[in-house]
C-alpha positions in Angstrom: -0.1 0.3 -0.1 1.2 3.5 -0.5 0.4 6.9 1.5 -0.4 10.1 0.3 -0.4 13.2 2.5 -2.6 16.3 1.1 -4.0 19.7 1.3 -6.2 21.8 0.3 -4.5 24.9 1.4 -8.0 26.0 3.3 -7.3 29.7 5.1 -9.4 29.7 8.4 -9.1 30.0 11.7 -7.4 27.1 13.6 -10.6 24.8 14.8 -9.1 25.1 18.9 -7.4 28.4 19.3 -9.1 30.8 16.9 -6.1 31.9 15.3 -6.0 32.9 11.6 -2.5 32.5 9.5 -1.7 35.5 7.3 -1.4 33.8 3.7 2.5 33.6 3.7 2.6 31.9 6.9 -0.3 29.2 5.8 1.6 29.0 2.4 5.2 27.8 4.4 3.4 26.2 6.6 2.4 23.8 3.7 6.0 23.5 2.1 7.3 22.5 5.6 4.7 19.8 5.6 5.9 18.4 1.9 9.3 18.2 3.4 7.9 16.4 7.1 6.3 14.5 4.6 9.7 13.4 2.4 11.4 13.2 5.6 8.7 10.5 7.2 8.3 8.5 3.7 5.2 9.2 2.7 5.0 8.2 -1.0 3.3 11.4 -2.3 2.0 14.7 -1.1 -0.6 16.2 -3.0 -2.2 19.7 -3.1 -6.2 20.7 -4.1 -7.3 23.3 -6.7 -10.0 25.5 -5.7 -11.3 28.8 -6.5 -13.4 30.1 -3.8 -13.2 31.2 -0.2 -11.3 30.0 2.2 -8.8 27.8 0.0 -5.5 29.1 -1.6 -4.9 26.3 -3.7 -6.2 28.1 -6.7 -2.6 27.4 -8.6 -1.4 24.2 -7.2 1.5 24.2 -10.7 3.3 26.7 -8.5 3.1 25.4 -5.2 4.0 21.8 -6.2 7.1 23.2 -8.5 8.3 24.9 -5.6 8.1 21.7 -3.7 9.7 19.8 -6.2 12.3 22.3 -6.0 13.3 21.1 -1.9 12.4 17.2 -2.9 14.0 14.7 -4.1 11.8 11.2 -3.8 8.3 12.2 -3.0 6.0 11.8 -6.0 4.0 15.1 -6.7 0.1 14.3 -6.5 -2.7 17.0 -7.6 -5.8 17.3 -5.5 -7.8 17.6 -7.4 -6.8 19.5 -10.9 -10.4 20.9 -11.9 -10.1 20.3 -15.7 -13.8 21.1 -16.6 -12.9 25.1 -15.4 -9.5 25.1 -16.8 -8.2 25.8 -20.7 -6.7 22.0 -21.4 -4.2 23.5 -23.2 -3.1 25.6 -20.4 -2.7 23.4 -17.9 -1.6 21.0 -20.2 1.9 23.8 -20.8 1.6 24.0 -16.7 1.7 20.0 -16.1 4.2 19.1 -18.8 6.8 22.1 -17.4 5.9 21.1 -14.1 6.6 17.3 -15.2 10.3 18.2 -16.0 11.1 20.1 -12.9 9.6 17.5 -10.9 12.3 14.7 -12.4 9.1 12.9 -13.7 7.7 12.8 -10.2 4.2 13.9 -11.2 0.8 12.4 -10.8 -2.5 14.3 -11.6 -5.7 13.5 -9.4 -8.5 15.4 -11.8 -12.4 16.0 -11.2 -15.4 17.9 -11.6 -14.6 20.4 -8.4 -16.5 21.3 -5.7 -18.4 24.9 -4.8 -20.8 27.2 -7.1 -18.8 30.1 -6.8 -16.0 29.1 -8.6 -18.5 27.5 -11.1 -19.8 30.9 -11.5 -16.3 32.6 -11.8 -15.1 30.6 -14.7 -18.7 30.5 -16.1 -19.2 27.1 -16.1 -23.2 26.0 -15.5 -23.8 22.7 -13.2 -25.6 21.5 -16.8 -22.6 21.6 -18.9 -20.1 21.0 -15.9 -19.8 17.0 -16.4 -19.6 17.1 -20.7 -16.8 19.8 -20.2 -14.7 18.1 -17.3 -15.0 15.1 -20.0 -14.1 17.1 -23.1 -11.4 18.6 -21.1 -9.4 15.5 -20.3 -10.0 13.8 -23.3 -8.3 16.7 -24.7 -5.3 17.1 -22.2 -4.7 12.9 -22.7 -4.7 13.9 -26.1 -2.0 16.6 -25.9 0.0 14.4 -23.7 0.1 11.7 -26.2 0.4 12.9 -29.1 3.1 15.6 -31.2 0.0 17.6 -33.5 -3.4 17.4 -32.2 -6.4 18.5 -35.0 -9.4 18.9 -32.5 -13.0 20.5 -32.6 -14.4 20.5 -29.0 -16.9 22.3 -27.9 -15.8 24.7 -25.0 -12.7 25.8 -26.3 -11.3 27.1 -29.9 -10.6 24.5 -32.0 -7.2 23.0 -32.6 -5.5 22.2 -35.9 -2.2 20.2 -36.3 -1.2 22.0 -32.8 2.4 21.5 -31.2 2.3 22.3 -27.5 5.2 22.8 -26.1 7.4 21.9 -23.7 6.9 18.1 -24.6 6.3 16.3 -21.0 8.8 13.9 -19.4 6.6 11.2 -18.3 4.7 9.3 -21.7 2.2 9.4 -20.3 1.6 11.4 -16.7 -0.7 9.2 -14.3 -3.6 10.3 -14.3 -6.6 9.4 -11.8 -10.3 10.5 -11.3 -11.5 12.0 -8.2 -15.2 10.9 -7.1 -16.8 12.4 -4.1 -21.0 11.0 -5.3 -20.8 10.9 -9.2 -20.9 7.9 -11.7 -20.0 10.5 -14.7 -16.5 10.5 -12.9 -16.4 7.2 -12.4 -17.3 6.1 -15.7 -14.9 8.3 -17.6 -11.9 6.8 -15.2 -13.0 3.2 -16.3 -13.6 4.1 -20.1 -9.8 4.6 -20.2 -8.6 2.8 -18.1 -6.9 4.6 -15.7 -7.4 4.6 -10.9 -10.0 5.9 -9.6 -9.9 8.3 -6.3 -12.0 8.4 -3.8 -12.9 11.5 -1.5 -14.4 9.0 1.2 -14.6 11.9 3.5 -18.1 13.3 4.6 -20.3 10.2 4.7 -20.3 6.7 6.1 -18.8 4.0 4.0 -21.9 2.7 2.2 -22.0 5.7 -1.0 -17.8 5.6 -1.7 -18.2 1.7 -1.3 -20.9 1.5 -4.1 -19.1 4.1 -6.6 -16.2 2.0 -6.0 -18.2 -1.6 -6.6 -20.2 0.7 -10.4 -16.2 2.0 -11.3 -15.6 -2.0 -10.8 -17.9 -3.3 -13.2 -17.6 -0.7 -15.7 -13.8 -1.0 -15.4 -14.8 -4.8 -17.2 -17.7 -3.8 -19.4 -14.7 -1.6 -21.2 -12.7 -4.7 -22.1 -10.0 -4.1 -19.2 -8.5 -6.9 -17.6 -10.5 -6.6 -13.5 -6.5 -7.0 -12.1 -5.5 -3.7 -13.4 -8.0 -1.8 -11.4 -6.9 0.4 -9.0 -8.5 2.9 -5.9 -7.1 5.3 -3.7 -9.0 6.5 -0.7 -9.4 9.6 1.6 -9.7 10.0 5.3 -12.0 12.2 6.9 -9.1 12.8 9.7 -6.2 11.1 10.8 -4.6 10.7 14.9 -3.0 8.0 16.4 -1.1 7.9 19.9 0.2 5.0 21.7 -3.9 4.8 23.5 -7.5 5.3 22.1 -8.0 7.2 25.3 -4.8 9.9 24.4 -6.0 9.4 20.7 -9.8 10.9 21.4 -8.7 13.3 23.8 -6.2 15.4 21.9 -8.5 15.2 18.8 -11.9 16.4 21.1 -11.1 19.8 20.7 -10.2 19.7 16.8 -13.5 17.6 16.2 -15.6 20.5 18.6 -14.6 23.4 16.7 -15.2 22.0 13.5 -18.6 21.3 14.3 -18.7 24.5 16.3 -18.0 25.8 12.3 -20.8 23.9 10.7 -23.3 25.5 13.3 -22.1 28.6 12.4 -22.5 28.0 8.5 -25.8 26.7 9.5 -24.5 23.5 7.8 -26.5 19.8 9.6 -23.0 17.4 10.6 -23.5 13.8 9.6 -22.0 13.2 12.5 -23.4 13.6 16.0 -20.5 13.1 18.1 -16.9 12.6 18.3 -17.4 9.1 19.2 -20.1 8.6 16.3 -16.9 10.3 13.9 -14.8 8.0 15.0 -17.3 5.0 14.7 -18.9 5.6 11.2 -16.4 8.2 9.1 -13.3 7.3 7.5 -11.2 9.1 10.3 -8.7 7.4 11.8 -8.6 8.1 15.4 -7.1 5.8 18.0 -4.1 3.0 19.0 -1.8 2.0 15.9 -3.8 -1.6 16.3 -7.3 0.3 15.9 -5.9 2.4 12.7 -4.5 -0.2 11.5 -8.2 -2.4 11.7 -9.8 0.5 10.5 -7.5 0.4 7.0 -8.5 -3.3 6.8 -11.7 -2.5 7.1 -12.2 -0.2 4.4 -10.1 -2.3 2.2 -12.3 -5.0 2.3 -15.2 -2.7 1.1 -13.1 -1.2 -1.1 -9.7 -2.8 -2.3 -7.6 0.0 -2.2 -3.8 0.5 -3.0 -3.4 4.5 -2.2 -4.5 6.1 1.0 -4.3 9.9 2.0 -3.9 11.2 5.2 -4.5 15.5 5.9 -0.7 17.1 5.5 -2.4 19.7 7.8 -2.1 19.8 11.6 -6.4 20.7 11.6 -6.2 21.9 15.3 -3.3 20.0 16.7 -0.1 21.1 18.1 2.8 21.1 15.3 4.2 18.9 17.6 1.4 16.2 18.9 0.8 16.4 14.8 4.2 15.4 13.5 4.3 12.3 17.0 1.5 11.3 15.0 2.9 10.9 11.6 6.0 9.6 13.1 3.7 7.0 14.8 2.1 5.9 11.6 5.1 5.4 9.6 6.8 3.6 12.3 4.2 1.2 13.6 1.0 1.1 11.2 2.2 2.4 7.5 5.1 -0.8 7.7 2.3 -3.6 8.8 -0.2 -1.9 6.2 2.8 -2.1 3.5 3.0 -5.6 4.1 -0.8 -6.6 4.8 -1.9 -4.9 1.5 -0.7 -5.0 -2.2 0.6 -1.9 -4.2 -1.3 -0.7 -6.8 0.2 -2.5 -9.9 2.1 -0.2 -11.8 5.6 1.1 -11.3 5.6 4.4 -8.7 8.7 5.9 -10.3 8.4 8.0 -13.4 6.5 6.2 -16.2 9.2 7.1 -19.3 8.7 3.6 -21.3 6.0 4.5 -23.9 2.0 4.9 -22.7 1.2 1.5 -21.7 4.2 1.4 -19.7 3.0 -0.3 -16.4 -1.0 0.6 -17.6 -4.3 -1.0 -19.1 -4.7 -1.1 -22.4 -4.7 3.3 -23.2 -6.9 2.7 -26.1 -10.3 4.3 -26.4 -12.6 1.7 -26.5 -15.4 1.7 -29.9 -18.2 1.3 -27.2 -17.4 4.7 -25.3 -19.3 7.7 -26.3 -17.3 10.9 -26.8 -18.0 14.8 -25.7 -17.0 16.3 -28.5 -15.4 15.3 -32.3 -12.0 14.8 -32.2 -9.9 14.3 -35.5 -6.6 11.8 -34.5 -3.5 13.1 -36.1 -1.7 9.8 -38.1 
């Protein structure tokens, strides 16, 4: 099993102390967390993309490029890249550049994204958001694979024998599809033989397990080898300590702080108490053995081989957060790495061609398309 640390770069008052860091302090904290993740042996570090309050993650390529310059081993993830809001040509230029600057350590997780404010900012409607997401991805993947592209998309100007530079280092970059509740994202991932990353943070396990089951069904429908279907999953929170009592006591102020924020925003909480949150959500809070047991329970339903933890302290002190991550790497991760297989593809840069270590890269004849594309021969 592989492990990522992920941040959406939320910029809000600390849920326990109420202190709001400056924008510069918050970015420095993200960089420090990325360096810590590499130091402790995490396999990847992810930066989300949001274009609305309270997030500072509107430019993942810039943040990840800075992290790339300060690290040497850890893979760099987007979590998620909102391709449906972006010009796929411009997104390709940014990420192909980052691919070179990082030495081929880039993975993309793409998704529609959440939030009405960012849809309005980019003039995307609820009715066309899924078509935009699919079209942008289809064009993005063609540009990554082909030196010249001719295409007549709906949502951006057409391309005629277009060359886009720089050409990327990885051929191709690995793209995951982030999914929270929609079958559209799941079907798009299965159609192209791409891995799926389940958000798995807001609700109990059932809706996420159902989407993953649907992904595997669609994967086989499109003619892919079932053994090559790959799933990653998020967690709603993480804090481990030597005993469950110590972990829960430390996390209780964090949970109560977020509950207070939800009430202030008029949101109905999904989990009514910390005990309910620990029991029914994907949060990993407890002793090392409790965390191991819970990951195994989720693995029985998901079959996932990649797991993400929150990179941010999120209300814990930095000392306590670091100690918890150290405990994860020293006592939890080794057991999970032993018990749960890695994804069936190389974690190193994908430099050997478009099908290296991957499911077949062709688009099945039965797959619908959202735009008219003409491949160059």
